[in-house]
N, C-alpha and C positions, 0 to 999 in steps of 0.2 A: 404655402398659401399666403396670399398678401394680407397685410394688416387690415385694409378696408373690408375685405371679405370676412375676416375673423371678427371684426367689430359688429358687422351685421348679423353673423351667425350667433354670436354671444348674446346680442340683444334679443334676438328671436327666441333663443333657448331660455332666456330669462322671462319670456312671455311679455315683453314690453313693446309698445309701439314707439315710433320715432317721436311723436308728440309727448309721450310720457317721459321718455329719457330727456328730451330737450327741456321740459318743465322742471324735472328733478335736478338737472345740472345747471339750469339758469341760462340757457341760450336758445336760439331759434331752431325750429325743426329743419329749416333749409340748411343750416350749418351742419347738423347731424347727417343730413342727406349727402352733403358734399364729402363728409368724412367717409361715409359708407360707399360712395362711388370712387373714392380715391383721389378726389380733386383737392382735398385738404388732408393734413396729417395732424393728429392731436399732439400737444406738448406733453411733457412727462406728467405734469399735474393733472391734466384732463384725462390722460390714459389711466392714471391711478384711480380717479373718481369713477370712470366708466367701468373699470374692472371691479371695483367695490360694489357698484350698483348692480352689475351683472352676476356677481357672486363668483368671479373667476380671478386668477392672478394676472398681473401685468405680463408676466413671462408667457402665459398661455396665449395672450393676444399677440405678442411680438415674436414669439419663438417659431421655429420651423418645425411643425409637427407632422406634416404629411409624409416626409421622407427622412432618411438619415443624412440627407444632403447638408454639408456644412453651411453655416449661415453666410460665410463669405461667398460661396457660389450662388446662394439664393439672392444676395444683394446684386450680383452681376446680372441676374436674369429678371430682376424686378424693375419695370419701367418707372415706378413711382419713387425709387430711391434717388435722393439728390445726386446730381452729376458728380460732385466732388467725392462723395462717399463711394459711388460706383467706380470712379476712376481709381481710388485707393484700393478697393477690393480686387481690381483687375491687375494690379501691380504685384505679381506673385513674389518677386524677390524682396520687395519692401515689406510685404506682409510677413514673410518669413523672418526678416531681420527685426521687425518690430514685435514679433510673436504675439499678435493680437488674439486675445481669447474670445470665445463665443460671447461671453458676458460683455466684453468691451464692444464687440460689434453691435450687440443689442442696445447698449447704452448710446452709442453713436447714432444708431438708427432712430432712437426716440427723441433726440434733440430736434427741436423745432427751429431750424435755422435754414435760411435760403441764401443762395449765392456763395456758399463756402466752397473753396477750392480743395483739391487733394491735400495741399500743404496746410490749409486751415484745419482739415480733419485730423491731421497729424498733430497739430498744436492742441486741438481739443483733447485728443487721446492723451497727450503728455500731461495736460492739466488734470484730466480725470485721474490719471495714475498718481499724480502728486497729491491730489485731494484725498484719494482713497487710502493713502499710506499714513495719513495723519490720525 
């Protein structure tokens, strides 16, 4: 299930309207509408605030819960995944060589960056790994 659908379902399950969420989080209702349509993606900070407001975890919003399908495969099939990340997920030999974990895929997916190439995502992954070892 795509992130935008999960955001909408979590909001509704929490019994909140778009206006209530927008007011609570300090942005306009039209921005939330764009998030729920998949026209925009939340950054990590906003995703965390939304999860807290909805009473769910961030991982429940970004995880692949409808099947046991690996996150890598779900990225290939998601039209809203940035092109560079989708290209990386399609490079099976590179994915195996890098041994990208499900958590790392999820982290890369939550980054709010545009125009990043496949090599840019590899650099981001390397940075994430370096920071997480400290």
